[in-house]
ZAFI-173880 format. One record per residue (C-alpha): x, y, z; residue in one letter; residue number from 1. Coordinates in pm, whole numbers, always signed. Layout:
N
NODE       x       y       z  type  seq
NODE       X       Y       Z     A  NUM
...
***
This chain:
562
NODE       x       y       z  type  seq
NODE   -1091    -406   -2470     X    1
NODE   -1194    -762   -2548     X    2
NODE   -1024    -966   -2277     X    3
NODE   -1082   -1290   -2467     X    4
NODE    -889   -1162   -2766     X    5
NODE    -601   -1027   -2560     X    6
NODE    -276   -1214   -2540     X    7
NODE    -250   -1428   -2227     X    8
NODE     +66   -1546   -2057     X    9
NODE    +120   -1764   -1755     X   10
NODE    +370   -1812   -1475     X   11
NODE    +368   -2133   -1278     X   12
NODE    +601   -2313   -1041     X   13
NODE    +835   -2573   -1194     X   14
NODE    +747   -2433   -1520     X   15
NODE   +2029    -106   -1146     X   16
NODE   +2117    +148   -1360     X   17
NODE   +2460    +263   -1235     X   18
NODE   +2466    +615   -1106     X   19
NODE   +2655    +855   -1330     X   20
NODE   +2992    +949   -1196     X   21
NODE   +3165   +1282   -1197     X   22
NODE   +3044   +1634   -1131     X   23
NODE   +2828   +1875   -1322     X   24
NODE   +2943   +2226   -1396     X   25
NODE   +2611   +2380   -1284     X   26
NODE   +2430   +2202   -1003     X   27
NODE   +2152   +2326    -778     X   28
NODE   +2263   +2136    -470     X   29
NODE   +2536   +1909    -350     X   30
NODE   +2517   +1543    -435     X   31
NODE   +2656   +1271    -214     X   32
NODE   +3034   +1248    -242     X   33
NODE   +3257    +948    -198     X   34
NODE   +3325    +811    +148     X   35
NODE   +3633   +1020    +227     X   36
NODE   +3746   +1097    +581     X   37
NODE   +3573   +1410    +705     X   38
NODE   +3763   +1692    +865     X   39
NODE   +3770   +1679   +1241     X   40
NODE   +3548   +1929   +1413     X   41
NODE   +3703   +2014   +1743     X   42
NODE   +3431   +2224   +1892     X   43
NODE   +3053   +2194   +1913     X   44
NODE   +2765   +2429   +1850     X   45
NODE   +2569   +2534   +2158     X   46
NODE   +2194   +2586   +2166     X   47
NODE   +2225   +2967   +2160     X   48
NODE   +2132   +3141   +1838     X   49
NODE   +2409   +3406   +1843     X   50
NODE   +2695   +3400   +1596     X   51
NODE   +2946   +3390   +1883     X   52
NODE   +2820   +3046   +1977     X   53
NODE   +2972   +2883   +1666     X   54
NODE   +3288   +2704   +1780     X   55
NODE   +3374   +2491   +1475     X   56
NODE   +3749   +2484   +1420     X   57
NODE   +4001   +2352   +1170     X   58
NODE   +4367   +2308   +1262     X   59
NODE   +4315   +2531   +1563     X   60
NODE   +4164   +2815   +1360     X   61
NODE   +3809   +2928   +1414     X   62
NODE   +3605   +2891   +1096     X   63
NODE   +3449   +3233   +1140     X   64
NODE   +3786   +3412   +1149     X   65
NODE   +3951   +3236    +854     X   66
NODE   +4083   +3443    +562     X   67
NODE   +4260   +3373    +233     X   68
NODE   +4593   +3396    +412     X   69
NODE   +4495   +3099    +629     X   70
NODE   +4441   +2894    +313     X   71
NODE   +4740   +3006    +106     X   72
NODE   +4934   +2697    +191     X   73
NODE   +4649   +2457    +251     X   74
NODE   +4648   +2138     +51     X   75
NODE   +4375   +1881      -7     X   76
NODE   +4455   +1533    -135     X   77
NODE   +4123   +1506    -320     X   78
NODE   +3871   +1751    -453     X   79
NODE   +3607   +1574    -241     X   80
NODE   +3807   +1660     +70     X   81
NODE   +3808   +2028     -28     X   82
NODE   +3435   +2013     -83     X   83
NODE   +3382   +1849    +255     X   84
NODE   +3590   +2121    +420     X   85
NODE   +3393   +2406    +262     X   86
NODE   +3068   +2234    +351     X   87
NODE   +3177   +2215    +716     X   88
NODE   +3280   +2577    +701     X   89
NODE   +2940   +2677    +557     X   90
NODE   +2765   +2475    +825     X   91
NODE   +2956   +2656   +1099     X   92
NODE   +2898   +3000    +950     X   93
NODE   +2535   +2949    +853     X   94
NODE   +2488   +2929    +476     X   95
NODE   +2432   +2671    +206     X   96
NODE   +2667   +2599     -84     X   97
NODE   +2640   +2463    -438     X   98
NODE   +2885   +2355    -702     X   99
NODE   +2979   +2607    -967     X  100
NODE   +3262   +2588   -1223     X  101
NODE   +3442   +2266   -1306     X  102
NODE   +3750   +2217   -1520     X  103
NODE   +3883   +1880   -1629     X  104
NODE   +4188   +1764   -1820     X  105
NODE   +4162   +1560   -2138     X  106
NODE   +4217   +1251   -1925     X  107
NODE   +3920   +1337   -1706     X  108
NODE   +4119   +1456   -1405     X  109
NODE   +3958   +1746   -1216     X  110
NODE   +4195   +2039   -1259     X  111
NODE   +3980   +2302   -1094     X  112
NODE   +3660   +2329    -894     X  113
NODE   +3468   +2624    -755     X  114
NODE   +3190   +2637    -497     X  115
NODE   +2966   +2934    -430     X  116
NODE   +2701   +3035    -183     X  117
NODE   +2360   +2902    -276     X  118
NODE   +2240   +3264    -298     X  119
NODE   +2494   +3348    -570     X  120
NODE   +2356   +3512    -885     X  121
NODE   +1990   +3581    -957     X  122
NODE   +1702   +3389   -1110     X  123
NODE   +1654   +3419   -1483     X  124
NODE   +1364   +3646   -1577     X  125
NODE   +1229   +3386   -1820     X  126
NODE   +1105   +3188   -1522     X  127
NODE    +914   +3479   -1371     X  128
NODE    +792   +3685   -1670     X  129
NODE    +575   +3423   -1836     X  130
NODE    +219   +3486   -1951     X  131
NODE    +133   +3117   -1961     X  132
NODE    +238   +3050   -1601     X  133
NODE     -26   +2857   -1405     X  134
NODE    +149   +2785   -1079     X  135
NODE    +271   +3051    -842     X  136
NODE    +646   +3107    -897     X  137
NODE    +882   +2970    -637     X  138
NODE   +1008   +3206    -371     X  139
NODE   +1319   +3402    -465     X  140
NODE   +1635   +3272    -295     X  141
NODE   +1917   +3426    -502     X  142
NODE   +2066   +3753    -372     X  143
NODE   +2379   +3804    -588     X  144
NODE   +2605   +3679    -311     X  145
NODE   +2978   +3669    -403     X  146
NODE   +3100   +3423    -139     X  147
NODE   +3328   +3179    -322     X  148
NODE   +3573   +2899    -256     X  149
NODE   +3792   +2755    -535     X  150
NODE   +4077   +2507    -564     X  151
NODE   +4304   +2395    -847     X  152
NODE   +4513   +2087    -897     X  153
NODE   +4892   +2129    -864     X  154
NODE   +5073   +1839   -1040     X  155
NODE   +5404   +1911    -866     X  156
NODE   +5247   +1867    -524     X  157
NODE   +4983   +1614    -641     X  158
NODE   +4729   +1806    -435     X  159
NODE   +4459   +2071    -461     X  160
NODE   +4546   +2418    -334     X  161
NODE   +4314   +2708    -257     X  162
NODE   +4309   +2979    -523     X  163
NODE   +4011   +3188    -420     X  164
NODE   +3824   +3250     -98     X  165
NODE   +3561   +3525     -71     X  166
NODE   +3426   +3543    +280     X  167
NODE   +3171   +3826    +262     X  168
NODE   +2800   +3756    +205     X  169
NODE   +2532   +3990     +74     X  170
NODE   +2260   +3843    +293     X  171
NODE   +2177   +3748    +648     X  172
NODE   +2332   +3421    +765     X  173
NODE   +2124   +3150    +925     X  174
NODE   +2102   +3122   +1301     X  175
NODE   +2184   +2794   +1472     X  176
NODE   +1820   +2687   +1489     X  177
NODE   +1780   +2761   +1116     X  178
NODE   +2083   +2563   +1002     X  179
NODE   +1891   +2229    +970     X  180
NODE   +1692   +2387    +684     X  181
NODE   +1997   +2480    +474     X  182
NODE   +1976   +2275    +160     X  183
NODE   +2335   +2157    +114     X  184
NODE   +2357   +2038    +475     X  185
NODE   +2049   +1819    +455     X  186
NODE   +2133   +1462    +366     X  187
NODE   +1927   +1144    +372     X  188
NODE   +2189    +873    +422     X  189
NODE   +2181    +520    +287     X  190
NODE   +2109    +389    +636     X  191
NODE   +1809    +624    +656     X  192
NODE   +1683    +490    +324     X  193
NODE   +1736    +129    +430     X  194
NODE   +1540    +191    +748     X  195
NODE   +1263    +373    +559     X  196
NODE   +1233     +96    +302     X  197
NODE   +1209    -167    +577     X  198
NODE    +937     +30    +754     X  199
NODE    +759     +85    +424     X  200
NODE    +747    -291    +370     X  201
NODE    +572    -311    +707     X  202
NODE    +309     -67    +572     X  203
NODE    +437    +223    +785     X  204
NODE    +379    +552    +607     X  205
NODE    +667    +785    +530     X  206
NODE    +548   +1061    +763     X  207
NODE    +537    +811   +1052     X  208
NODE    +882    +689    +958     X  209
NODE   +1014   +1045    +971     X  210
NODE    +860   +1100   +1315     X  211
NODE   +1032    +784   +1434     X  212
NODE   +1370    +901   +1298     X  213
NODE   +1328   +1238   +1467     X  214
NODE   +1267   +1060   +1795     X  215
NODE   +1572    +839   +1735     X  216
NODE   +1797   +1138   +1661     X  217
NODE   +1677   +1335   +1961     X  218
NODE   +1493   +1614   +1783     X  219
NODE   +1434   +1782   +1449     X  220
NODE   +1768   +1969   +1466     X  221
NODE   +1965   +1646   +1484     X  222
NODE   +1787   +1430   +1229     X  223
NODE   +1975   +1595    +941     X  224
NODE   +1697   +1633    +684     X  225
NODE   +1336   +1738    +648     X  226
NODE   +1030   +1525    +587     X  227
NODE   +1016   +1651    +227     X  228
NODE   +1373   +1531    +173     X  229
NODE   +1270   +1185    +289     X  230
NODE    +962   +1187     +65     X  231
NODE   +1174   +1292    -236     X  232
NODE   +1436   +1027    -171     X  233
NODE   +1176    +754    -122     X  234
NODE   +1012    +859    -448     X  235
NODE   +1351    +836    -620     X  236
NODE   +1404    +485    -483     X  237
NODE   +1059    +384    -607     X  238
NODE   +1140    +512    -955     X  239
NODE   +1467    +322    -953     X  240
NODE   +1278     +10    -848     X  241
NODE   +1050     +29   -1150     X  242
NODE   +1308    +170   -1389     X  243
NODE   +1253    -112   -1638     X  244
NODE    +874     -78   -1625     X  245
NODE    +625    -140   -1347     X  246
NODE    +450    -425   -1525     X  247
NODE    +779    -597   -1608     X  248
NODE    +892    -559   -1247     X  249
NODE    +565    -713   -1126     X  250
NODE    +604   -1008   -1365     X  251
NODE    +964   -1053   -1250     X  252
NODE    +839   -1063    -892     X  253
NODE    +589   -1333    -991     X  254
NODE    +866   -1534   -1157     X  255
NODE   +1060   -1521    -833     X  256
NODE    +757   -1650    -643     X  257
NODE    +719   -1936    -894     X  258
NODE   +1078   -2046    -837     X  259
NODE   +1025   -2064    -461     X  260
NODE    +674   -2217    -474     X  261
NODE    +623   -2522    -704     X  262
NODE    +242   -2480    -698     X  263
NODE    +244   -2105    -756     X  264
NODE     +15   -1991   -1038     X  265
NODE      +4   -1659   -1223     X  266
NODE    -168   -1564   -1546     X  267
NODE    -171   -1226   -1718     X  268
NODE    -303   -1080   -2043     X  269
NODE    -187    -786   -2253     X  270
NODE    -382    -545   -2468     X  271
NODE    -338    -447   -2832     X  272
NODE     -53    -212   -2740     X  273
NODE    +128    -494   -2557     X  274
NODE     +58    -338   -2216     X  275
NODE     -41    -534   -1910     X  276
NODE    -421    -570   -1896     X  277
NODE    -526    -835   -1641     X  278
NODE    -319   -1013   -1378     X  279
NODE    -430   -1308   -1160     X  280
NODE    -220   -1501    -907     X  281
NODE    -251   -1749    -622     X  282
NODE      +2   -1954    -425     X  283
NODE      +9   -2316    -309     X  284
NODE    -158   -2238     +25     X  285
NODE    -452   -2082    -158     X  286
NODE    -484   -2396    -369     X  287
NODE    -482   -2615     -57     X  288
NODE    -740   -2392    +114     X  289
NODE    -964   -2399    -193     X  290
NODE    -950   -2779    -211     X  291
NODE   -1067   -2790    +153     X  292
NODE   -1304   -2494    +174     X  293
NODE   -1383   -2398    -187     X  294
NODE   -1752   -2490    -188     X  295
NODE   -1843   -2125    -134     X  296
NODE   -1661   -1839    -307     X  297
NODE   -1720   -1472    -229     X  298
NODE   -1582   -1208    -462     X  299
NODE   -1602    -835    -504     X  300
NODE   -1386    -560    -652     X  301
NODE   -1240    -242    -507     X  302
NODE   -1071     +69    -646     X  303
NODE    -795    +313    -549     X  304
NODE    -545     +46    -452     X  305
NODE    -295    +145    -721     X  306
NODE    -184    +432    -938     X  307
NODE    -368    +294   -1244     X  308
NODE    -708    +259   -1072     X  309
NODE    -717    -106   -1179     X  310
NODE    -999    -287    -995     X  311
NODE    -865    -535    -742     X  312
NODE   -1071    -855    -719     X  313
NODE   -1020   -1085    -420     X  314
NODE   -1158   -1441    -411     X  315
NODE   -1231   -1541     -51     X  316
NODE   -1403   -1821    +136     X  317
NODE   -1472   -1949    +486     X  318
NODE   -1248   -2203    +659     X  319
NODE   -1310   -2450    +942     X  320
NODE   -1272   -2172   +1200     X  321
NODE   -1550   -1968   +1037     X  322
NODE   -1274   -1725    +940     X  323
NODE   -1185   -1565    +607     X  324
NODE    -946   -1745    +376     X  325
NODE    -814   -1606     +46     X  326
NODE    -817   -1817    -271     X  327
NODE    -664   -1568    -514     X  328
NODE    -630   -1204    -624     X  329
NODE    -650   -1024    -957     X  330
NODE    -593    -679   -1103     X  331
NODE    -832    -614   -1392     X  332
NODE    -826    -363   -1674     X  333
NODE   -1200    -292   -1638     X  334
NODE   -1525    -445   -1511     X  335
NODE   -1682    -568   -1833     X  336
NODE   -1835    -912   -1883     X  337
NODE   -1542   -1017   -2104     X  338
NODE   -1290    -926   -1835     X  339
NODE   -1486   -1113   -1568     X  340
NODE   -1506   -1417   -1797     X  341
NODE   -1128   -1409   -1829     X  342
NODE   -1063   -1390   -1456     X  343
NODE   -1322   -1657   -1367     X  344
NODE   -1187   -1899   -1627     X  345
NODE    -832   -1828   -1509     X  346
NODE    -940   -1888   -1151     X  347
NODE   -1099   -2219   -1252     X  348
NODE    -782   -2325   -1437     X  349
NODE    -563   -2238   -1140     X  350
NODE    -784   -2451    -912     X  351
NODE    -753   -2758   -1139     X  352
NODE   -1110   -2717   -1269     X  353
NODE   -1276   -2761    -928     X  354
NODE   -1596   -2555    -946     X  355
NODE   -1760   -2392    -643     X  356
NODE   -2105   -2497    -524     X  357
NODE   -2218   -2141    -443     X  358
NODE   -2101   -1788    -520     X  359
NODE   -2183   -1464    -336     X  360
NODE   -2126   -1129    -513     X  361
NODE   -2266    -779    -524     X  362
NODE   -2525    -674    -782     X  363
NODE   -2287    -615   -1074     X  364
NODE   -2463    -728   -1393     X  365
NODE   -2139    -792   -1584     X  366
NODE   -2020   -1024   -1310     X  367
NODE   -2357   -1204   -1307     X  368
NODE   -2337   -1266   -1682     X  369
NODE   -1983   -1404   -1652     X  370
NODE   -2078   -1632   -1359     X  371
NODE   -2378   -1773   -1545     X  372
NODE   -2150   -1864   -1835     X  373
NODE   -1844   -1997   -1651     X  374
NODE   -2022   -2154   -1349     X  375
NODE   -2372   -2237   -1480     X  376
NODE   -2441   -2495   -1206     X  377
NODE   -2332   -2277    -913     X  378
NODE   -2592   -2115    -687     X  379
NODE   -2539   -1741    -727     X  380
NODE   -2655   -1520    -441     X  381
NODE   -2648   -1141    -434     X  382
NODE   -2518    -963    -125     X  383
NODE   -2817    -884     +98     X  384
NODE   -2633    -584    +246     X  385
NODE   -2605    -428    -100     X  386
NODE   -2968    -517    -168     X  387
NODE   -3089    -334    +143     X  388
NODE   -2865     -36     +71     X  389
NODE   -3020     -22    -275     X  390
NODE   -3367     -36    -119     X  391
NODE   -3290    +252    +117     X  392
NODE   -3159    +454    -176     X  393
NODE   -3469    +404    -392     X  394
NODE   -3740    +397    -123     X  395
NODE   -3792    +673    +131     X  396
NODE   -4077    +509    +321     X  397
NODE   -3955    +323    +637     X  398
NODE   -4260     +95    +625     X  399
NODE   -4179     -17    +270     X  400
NODE   -3817     -76    +373     X  401
NODE   -3935    -291    +661     X  402
NODE   -4165    -493    +432     X  403
NODE   -3885    -533    +179     X  404
NODE   -3649    -651    +452     X  405
NODE   -3902    -920    +543     X  406
NODE   -3900   -1034    +180     X  407
NODE   -3520   -1054    +190     X  408
NODE   -3461   -1215    +530     X  409
NODE   -3798   -1362    +629     X  410
NODE   -3823   -1740    +651     X  411
NODE   -4084   -1759    +375     X  412
NODE   -4162   -2031    +126     X  413
NODE   -4161   -1936    -243     X  414
NODE   -4543   -1933    -239     X  415
NODE   -4556   -1716     +73     X  416
NODE   -4294   -1482     -77     X  417
NODE   -4503   -1431    -391     X  418
NODE   -4813   -1357    -182     X  419
NODE   -4630   -1113     +44     X  420
NODE   -4465    -942    -255     X  421
NODE   -4796    -888    -436     X  422
NODE   -4957    -760    -118     X  423
NODE   -4669    -512     -69     X  424
NODE   -4697    -392    -430     X  425
NODE   -5071    -333    -400     X  426
NODE   -5062    -176     -53     X  427
NODE   -4797     +84    -138     X  428
NODE   -4873    +109    -511     X  429
NODE   -4513     +30    -606     X  430
NODE   -4432     +76    -976     X  431
NODE   -4136    +145   -1196     X  432
NODE   -3831     -16   -1356     X  433
NODE   -3643     -56   -1030     X  434
NODE   -3912    -262    -855     X  435
NODE   -3953    -479   -1166     X  436
NODE   -3577    -533   -1185     X  437
NODE   -3563    -640    -819     X  438
NODE   -3847    -886    -877     X  439
NODE   -3668   -1042   -1173     X  440
NODE   -3362   -1100    -953     X  441
NODE   -3561   -1236    -656     X  442
NODE   -3418   -1589    -686     X  443
NODE   -3070   -1444    -620     X  444
NODE   -3147   -1249    -304     X  445
NODE   -3468   -1371    -136     X  446
NODE   -3421   -1622    +146     X  447
NODE   -3728   -1806     +18     X  448
NODE   -3539   -1912    -296     X  449
NODE   -3186   -1937    -150     X  450
NODE   -3293   -2156    +141     X  451
NODE   -3182   -2516     +97     X  452
NODE   -2862   -2425     -89     X  453
NODE   -2528   -2428     +91     X  454
NODE   -2371   -2083    +134     X  455
NODE   -2166   -2152    +446     X  456
NODE   -2367   -1900    +645     X  457
NODE   -2270   -1617    +407     X  458
NODE   -2540   -1385    +280     X  459
NODE   -2320   -1078    +215     X  460
NODE   -1981    -987     +70     X  461
NODE   -1873    -831    +400     X  462
NODE   -1583   -1076    +428     X  463
NODE   -1441    -936    +105     X  464
NODE   -1515    -581    +218     X  465
NODE   -1325    -654    +539     X  466
NODE   -1036    -792    +337     X  467
NODE   -1038    -481    +120     X  468
NODE   -1021    -260    +427     X  469
NODE    -733    -466    +558     X  470
NODE    -552    -425    +227     X  471
NODE    -621     -51    +196     X  472
NODE    -462      +8    +536     X  473
NODE    -133     -94    +376     X  474
NODE    -165     +15     +14     X  475
NODE    -276    +335    -149     X  476
NODE    -382    +486    -478     X  477
NODE     -37    +625    -556     X  478
NODE    +133    +286    -545     X  479
NODE    +249     +88    -843     X  480
NODE    +174    -279    -898     X  481
NODE    +520    -392    -793     X  482
NODE    +459    -222    -459     X  483
NODE     +98    -333    -415     X  484
NODE    +151    -705    -473     X  485
NODE    +405    -764    -191     X  486
NODE    +184    -568     +49     X  487
NODE    -118    -774     -45     X  488
NODE     +83   -1086     +27     X  489
NODE    +193    -951    +365     X  490
NODE    -173    -892    +456     X  491
NODE    -241   -1247    +343     X  492
NODE     +42   -1382    +560     X  493
NODE     -97   -1194    +860     X  494
NODE    -441   -1347    +798     X  495
NODE    -294   -1696    +767     X  496
NODE     -95   -1653   +1085     X  497
NODE    -422   -1583   +1267     X  498
NODE    -562   -1906   +1123     X  499
NODE    -259   -2098   +1249     X  500
NODE    -322   -1949   +1593     X  501
NODE    -684   -2071   +1571     X  502
NODE    -557   -2420   +1488     X  503
NODE    -327   -2410   +1789     X  504
NODE    -604   -2301   +2024     X  505
NODE    -838   -2574   +1899     X  506
NODE    -571   -2844   +1929     X  507
NODE    -432   -2746   +2267     X  508
NODE    -733   -2622   +2464     X  509
NODE   -1090   -2730   +2535     X  510
NODE   -1401   -2513   +2574     X  511
NODE   -1585   -2505   +2904     X  512
NODE   -1906   -2710   +2877     X  513
NODE   -2205   -2512   +3003     X  514
NODE   -2529   -2624   +2836     X  515
NODE   -2787   -2870   +2967     X  516
NODE   -2727   -3114   +2678     X  517
NODE   -2385   -3204   +2814     X  518
NODE   -2318   -3515   +2607     X  519
NODE   -2415   -3348   +2279     X  520
NODE   -2209   -3040   +2364     X  521
NODE   -1909   -3254   +2462     X  522
NODE   -1924   -3445   +2133     X  523
NODE   -1945   -3121   +1933     X  524
NODE   -1646   -2981   +2123     X  525
NODE   -1441   -3292   +2043     X  526
NODE   -1493   -3294   +1666     X  527
NODE   -1530   -2925   +1573     X  528
NODE   -1304   -2624   +1606     X  529
NODE   -1382   -2374   +1881     X  530
NODE   -1554   -2128   +1646     X  531
NODE   -1784   -2390   +1494     X  532
NODE   -1853   -2531   +1841     X  533
NODE   -1975   -2185   +1947     X  534
NODE   -2236   -2192   +1669     X  535
NODE   -2363   -2532   +1790     X  536
NODE   -2366   -2416   +2152     X  537
NODE   -2576   -2114   +2055     X  538
NODE   -2830   -2345   +1893     X  539
NODE   -2840   -2559   +2209     X  540
NODE   -2900   -2249   +2418     X  541
NODE   -3189   -2150   +2192     X  542
NODE   -3339   -2495   +2238     X  543
NODE   -3315   -2458   +2616     X  544
NODE   -3580   -2187   +2604     X  545
NODE   -3838   -2430   +2465     X  546
NODE   -4032   -2650   +2710     X  547
NODE   -4273   -2926   +2615     X  548
NODE   -4579   -2885   +2840     X  549
NODE   -4818   -3099   +2639     X  550
NODE   -4754   -3363   +2374     X  551
NODE   -4882   -3142   +2092     X  552
NODE   -4808   -2792   +2217     X  553
NODE   -4492   -2579   +2255     X  554
NODE   -4450   -2262   +2449     X  555
NODE   -4177   -2023   +2549     X  556
NODE   -4061   -2060   +2908     X  557
NODE   -3767   -2089   +3143     X  558
NODE   -3475   -2318   +3058     X  559
NODE   -3539   -2683   +3123     X  560
NODE   -3485   -3031   +2993     X  561
NODE   -3687   -3197   +2719     X  562
***
């Protein structure tokens, strides 16, 4: 897709489906009912697994001994109350229930409702006798059980009375330790969902959340649902969250950020099918950081941060604490030169046309082409870590690798580099497209040609790689954009909080002076942050190892004064 031709839209500061009501005549499991008072359970189940241990009672009658005669005069004010009663009965006895027949009046009033054991009937043969079946069929759970409970509405009494109660089951009932696995008795409550969503926002995975809830409840038997139930419910909540489209939800989130942040900037493009293609955003703090520390920009892309496999590009720099600061983020449709041109021009627009002095990237050719076009005056340096990894991949000789490393990191002049390179080529008879390609790019990776240009001490993209690792700890491939973006921002807030702590330490504490050049060290400590001061102190310590013994000679010796 040609990113330049795609439609672009911007967002800048100052610039639920209701759940269906009613019941279904055939349902596989119970849905949540209205908040009606539950029947009082007078007894409690012991830890024994025998049927005699079940002591659930209703109006003084033991659930296990109830018959149709005990229900002949029973009345329920609402059909939900009858359902709650039968559910409690099933829980005490040891089976799961599901809704069966439903009869309504023309006005929509429930006139009759029937519940059956979940093992009622048998599975249709069309689901098992299929030649095109790929997956293994689900385990059989139906056993033609006839256990039934039915009520009908009596207008004269304005209540629901019991019309049918079949107690006998055609299968083994669940023991007390098996009851937590019965489907109709497993329920993930709204409070459980609220807690899970809060922990999810803190980048806590669902399986860890479930373990925490089990510990809260006092064991797996008391938590009330399985880990799969929690996964299913969380997936349902995610689908509800993006019901109107993931891209639209992400744009709506950006609009909300723009209302709260006057300097917030977001730009996105769409493809020919009007689908979201590229998305770039940065907030006011990123703009302020770029104005202060934007001379050097490091960028790289990573995958598997979202369900669409869109590359995530993070623009980072180095602040006055020698720490990583983030200037902006972008999701891209692909990694072509056109797409990189779009994101670089958008980045430049968002930063009020302030161009960086130097840029550090990996060896991506499409990115190099885009940088040369958008930032023609910037010094572009390739990541030396990627260079050496490429060397190790293409060269198996440790001696050649060592010589190549000297070309990359050695303090050579351009003339000395050319001499050493030619000597290496002749000594090891190096030929081929790869070695010629590396030579053509030498001005972007060799210290001999990069020396004298300001890169802020950065020769690799490891700061971006570290940021990617930080992000991937909280986001995953199965996440949608509307989930990824808030998590990226939380990682950004955590990073900025660390920078605030660095500011506090520098403003409210002083380093211990230890070098022999006390006045120089004291001055450096008074005007620089602690992290920059450490770099200067290291240089002073290196100087301490040099002793002048004669006016025109230097030698290595013990620490001393000049």
